[in-house]
C-alpha positions in Angstrom: -1.2 11.4 -15.3 -3.8 9.4 -14.1 -4.0 5.6 -14.6 -7.0 4.3 -15.7 -8.9 2.4 -12.8 -11.3 -0.7 -13.1 -13.7 -1.6 -10.4 -14.8 -4.9 -8.9 -16.9 -7.3 -11.2 -16.0 -5.0 -14.5 -14.8 -7.3 -17.9 -10.7 -6.9 -17.6 -10.1 -5.2 -20.4 -6.3 -6.6 -21.1 -5.2 -10.3 -19.5 -2.7 -8.9 -16.6 -1.6 -8.1 -13.1 -4.0 -5.7 -11.6 -3.3 -3.6 -8.4 -5.6 -3.2 -5.7 -5.5 0.7 -5.0 -7.7 3.2 -2.4 -10.6 5.1 -2.6 -8.2 8.0 -3.5 -5.6 6.1 -5.6 -3.3 5.3 -2.7 -1.3 1.9 -3.9 -2.2 -0.7 -1.7 0.7 -3.2 -3.1 -1.3 -6.2 -3.3 -2.0 -7.3 -7.1 -4.6 -10.3 -8.5 -4.0 -11.9 -11.8 -7.1 -11.5 -14.1 -7.1 -13.4 -17.5 -9.2 -11.1 -20.7 -12.1 -10.6 -20.5 -12.9 -12.4 -16.8 -14.3 -10.2 -14.4 -11.9 -8.6 -11.9 -12.6 -10.2 -8.0 -13.8 -8.3 -5.2 -11.5 -6.2 -3.3 -10.9 -6.3 0.4 -13.0 -3.2 1.3 -15.7 -1.0 -0.1 -14.2 2.0 -2.5 -11.6 0.1 -3.6 -10.4 -0.5 -7.6 -7.7 -1.7 -9.7 -5.6 -0.5 -11.9 -2.9 -2.5 -14.6 0.4 -3.0 -13.6 2.0 -5.5 -15.5 0.5 -6.7 -18.7 0.8 -10.1 -19.9 3.4 -10.8 -22.9 1.1 -12.9 -25.5 3.1 -15.3 -27.0 1.6 -16.2 -30.2 2.2 -12.6 -31.0 -2.0 -11.6 -31.6 -3.5 -9.2 -29.6 
């Protein structure tokens, strides 16, 4: 099963920790925290993208 990847500059679908992955899906171990609807930051190298590794827990119970 492949994980959904997101491109730099794309609005984050959920607040979460996003890990940078290489062009062929290799994990880098480098993560960024991004808030929902904020654009994902630039990656260090061209062709890299993001995957969600740890969704943020919402205290209020709202989605």
